[in-house]
C-alpha positions as CSV (number, residue, x, y, z in Angstrom):
1,M,148.5,58.3,62.2
2,R,144.8,57.5,62.7
3,K,145.2,57.9,66.5
4,I,146.8,61.3,66.0
5,Q,144.0,62.4,63.7
6,S,141.3,61.1,66.1
7,S,143.0,63.0,68.9
8,K,142.9,66.2,66.8
9,I,139.2,65.7,66.1
10,V,138.3,65.1,69.7
11,F,140.4,68.1,70.7
12,A,138.7,70.3,68.1
13,I,135.2,69.1,69.3
14,W,136.1,69.9,72.9
15,V,137.3,73.4,71.9
16,F,134.1,74.0,70.0
17,L,131.9,72.9,72.8
18,S,133.9,74.9,75.4
19,N,133.5,78.0,73.2
20,L,129.8,77.4,72.8
21,A,129.3,77.0,76.6
22,L,131.3,80.2,77.2
23,A,129.2,82.1,74.6
24,A,126.0,80.9,76.2
25,S,127.2,81.9,79.6
26,V,128.2,85.4,78.5
27,G,124.9,85.7,76.6
28,K,123.0,84.7,79.8
29,Q,124.9,87.3,81.9
30,H,124.2,89.9,79.2
31,E,120.5,89.2,79.2
32,T,120.3,89.2,83.0
33,Y,122.0,92.6,83.5
34,V,120.8,94.5,80.4
35,Y,117.2,93.6,79.8
36,E,114.7,94.6,82.5
37,S,111.4,93.0,83.4
38,P,108.3,94.9,82.2
39,L,107.2,97.7,84.5
40,K,103.6,97.3,85.4
41,V,103.0,97.5,89.1
42,G,103.9,99.7,92.1
43,L,103.8,98.5,95.7
44,D,103.9,101.1,98.6
45,L,104.5,100.5,102.3
46,Q,104.0,103.6,104.4
47,A,103.7,104.7,108.0
48,Y,102.2,108.0,109.2
49,K,100.9,110.2,112.0
50,V,97.3,111.4,111.8
51,N,95.0,113.7,113.7
52,Y,91.2,113.5,113.2
53,K,90.6,117.0,114.6
54,N,87.0,117.2,113.4
55,Y,85.9,113.8,114.7
56,N,83.1,113.8,117.3
57,W,84.2,111.6,120.2
58,A,81.0,112.4,122.1
59,S,78.0,114.7,121.3
60,L,80.1,117.8,120.5
61,T,83.5,116.7,121.8
62,K,86.4,117.2,119.4
63,L,90.0,116.4,120.5
64,D,93.4,117.4,119.2
65,K,95.2,114.1,119.7
66,D,97.6,112.3,117.4
67,G,97.3,108.8,116.2
68,Y,99.4,106.5,114.1
69,G,98.8,104.2,111.1
70,F,100.2,102.3,108.2
71,N,99.2,102.0,104.5
72,L,99.6,99.3,101.9
73,G,99.2,100.7,98.4
74,L,99.0,99.0,95.0
75,E,99.2,100.6,91.6
76,W,98.8,99.5,88.0
77,I,101.0,101.6,85.7
78,P,99.5,101.6,82.2
79,I,101.4,104.6,80.9
80,V,105.2,104.8,81.1
81,S,106.5,107.5,78.6
82,V,109.0,110.3,78.1
83,V,106.5,112.7,79.8
84,G,106.2,110.6,83.0
85,K,104.2,107.8,84.5
86,V,100.4,107.6,85.1
87,A,99.0,105.0,87.4
88,L,95.7,103.8,88.8
89,S,96.2,103.8,92.6
90,G,94.5,102.0,95.4
91,G,95.3,101.4,99.1
92,I,94.1,100.1,102.4
93,G,95.5,100.7,105.8
94,Y,94.8,100.9,109.5
95,A,95.1,103.8,112.0
96,S,94.2,104.3,115.6
97,V,94.0,107.1,118.2
98,V,94.6,105.4,121.6
99,D,93.2,106.5,125.0
100,A,91.8,109.9,123.9
101,P,90.4,111.8,127.0
102,V,86.8,112.1,126.0
103,T,85.7,113.3,129.5
104,S,87.5,113.8,132.7
105,S,86.6,110.3,133.8
106,S,86.6,108.3,130.5
107,Q,88.9,107.5,127.6
108,A,88.3,106.0,124.2
109,T,90.2,104.5,121.3
110,L,89.3,105.1,117.7
111,H,90.0,102.4,115.1
112,V,90.0,103.4,111.4
113,I,90.3,101.3,108.2
114,P,90.9,103.7,105.4
115,I,90.5,102.7,101.7
116,Y,91.6,104.8,98.8
117,T,91.4,104.8,95.0
118,G,92.6,107.4,92.5
119,L,95.1,108.5,89.9
120,T,98.8,109.3,90.3
121,Y,101.1,111.2,88.0
122,R,104.9,110.9,88.5
123,A,107.4,113.3,86.8
124,D,109.7,110.3,86.1
125,F,111.4,110.9,82.8
126,F,114.4,108.5,82.7
127,K,115.7,105.4,84.3
128,N,117.0,105.8,87.8
129,Q,116.0,109.5,88.0
130,V,117.3,110.5,91.5
131,I,114.3,112.7,92.6
132,V,110.8,111.9,91.3
133,P,108.0,114.4,92.2
134,F,104.4,113.2,92.1
135,V,100.8,114.2,92.7
136,S,97.7,112.1,93.4
137,A,94.0,112.6,93.8
138,G,91.1,110.3,94.5
139,L,88.3,109.1,96.7
140,D,88.4,108.0,100.4
141,L,86.4,105.6,102.5
142,G,86.9,105.2,106.2
143,F,85.4,102.5,108.3
144,S,85.6,103.4,112.0
145,T,84.7,102.1,115.4
146,Q,85.1,103.7,118.8
147,A,85.8,101.5,121.8
148,S,86.1,102.3,125.5
149,K,86.3,100.6,128.8
150,T,85.1,103.6,130.7
151,G,81.7,104.4,129.1
152,S,82.6,106.3,125.9
153,T,81.9,103.6,123.4
154,Q,80.0,104.4,120.1
155,N,78.4,101.3,118.8
156,G,78.6,99.9,115.3
157,V,80.9,100.5,112.3
158,R,80.5,104.0,110.8
159,L,81.4,105.1,107.3
160,Y,83.2,108.2,106.2
161,E,83.2,109.3,102.6
162,G,85.7,111.9,101.3
163,Y,88.2,112.9,98.7
164,S,91.9,113.4,99.0
165,Y,94.9,115.0,97.3
166,S,98.5,114.3,97.8
167,G,102.0,115.5,96.8
168,G,105.4,114.2,97.5
169,V,108.8,113.1,96.3
170,E,110.6,109.8,95.8
171,L,114.3,109.2,96.2
172,C,115.5,106.4,93.8
173,L,117.8,104.2,95.8
174,N,119.0,102.3,92.7
175,T,120.9,105.4,91.7
176,F,123.3,104.9,94.7
177,D,123.7,101.1,94.2
178,P,123.1,100.2,90.6
179,A,124.6,96.7,91.0
180,S,122.1,95.7,93.8
181,G,119.3,97.2,91.7
182,R,120.2,95.0,88.7
183,E,120.4,92.0,91.0
184,L,116.9,92.7,92.4
185,D,115.5,93.0,88.9
186,S,117.1,89.8,87.6
187,R,116.2,87.7,90.6
188,V,112.7,88.9,91.7
189,G,111.7,91.5,89.0
190,I,111.9,94.6,91.1
191,N,112.8,97.5,88.7
192,G,113.3,100.2,91.3
193,V,113.2,100.9,95.0
194,Y,112.4,104.3,96.3
195,L,112.3,106.1,99.6
196,V,109.0,108.1,99.7
197,A,107.9,111.2,101.6
198,L,104.4,112.7,101.0
199,Y,101.8,115.0,102.3
200,T,98.1,114.1,101.9
201,Q,94.9,115.8,102.9
202,S,91.4,114.4,103.1
203,E,88.1,116.3,103.1
204,P,84.5,115.1,103.4
205,L,82.4,114.8,100.3
206,S,79.5,116.4,102.1
207,S,79.2,118.8,105.0
208,S,76.4,116.6,106.4
209,E,78.8,113.6,107.0
210,T,77.8,112.0,110.2
211,V,81.4,110.8,110.8
212,D,84.0,113.4,109.9
213,L,87.4,111.7,109.5
214,S,88.9,114.6,107.5
215,H,92.6,114.9,108.3
216,K,96.1,115.8,107.2
217,E,99.0,113.3,107.1
218,F,102.7,113.2,106.6
219,R,103.8,109.8,105.4
220,L,107.2,108.0,105.0
221,G,107.7,104.7,103.3
222,L,109.2,102.5,100.7
223,R,108.1,102.0,97.1
224,F,108.8,99.0,94.9
225,E,108.2,99.2,91.1
226,I,107.8,95.7,89.6
C-alpha cells in the first residue's frame, strides 16, 4: 500500500515538474516573439553615383564626369511617437572620380571623404509600415585629394564646407516576411530592415569656397533599425 502511495506521489511530482517546464517554455517563446528590443539606433549602408560638376580640376577646368561612392550612416533615435520618428544623423563615406581627362595629355583621380551630420524626420506612424517617407537636412564636410600620374596632381588635403538636404522613401522588408523579422529581433535585436532610395543635394556654405564639391546624388541602400 505504501509502495502504491509512493508511486502516486512520484508520478504527481513528475507531472507537476513537466507542466512547469512546459509553461516556462511557452512563456519564453511568448517573450521572444511578442516583446521587441528598444528602438534606439539606425544603421545605413548606401551606394551612390556622384558628379562634382563645379570642382576645379585645374585652374579653370571643370568636368562632367561621374564617380561612385558608398556611405555608412549612424543615427540616434530619441523620439519615436505616433507622429513619426526624429533622429540625430551622422555619416562618413568615400567617393572617387577615376581618370578624369583634365587635359588632352593628362588624367587625374579625385578622392573624397564626405562627413555629414544633421536631423532626419520619418513619417513612420505604426509598426511595419510598408512605405516610410523621410526628409533630412544638415552640414557637410568633404576632405579631398587629387592624384595623377601624368602631371595633374593637386598637392595636399583640401576641405569643402557645405550644407545638404535630402528626401526619400524606405520600403519595410519586415512587412513581407514577419517571421524572419521577429527572428532577427529576438536573436540580434534588429527591429526592422528597410530598402532605401533617396535623393540628396549639397551646396557650399560660401561662394568663396576654394574647393567646390557641391553635387547631387541618388542613393540606394539598406537600413537596419536596432
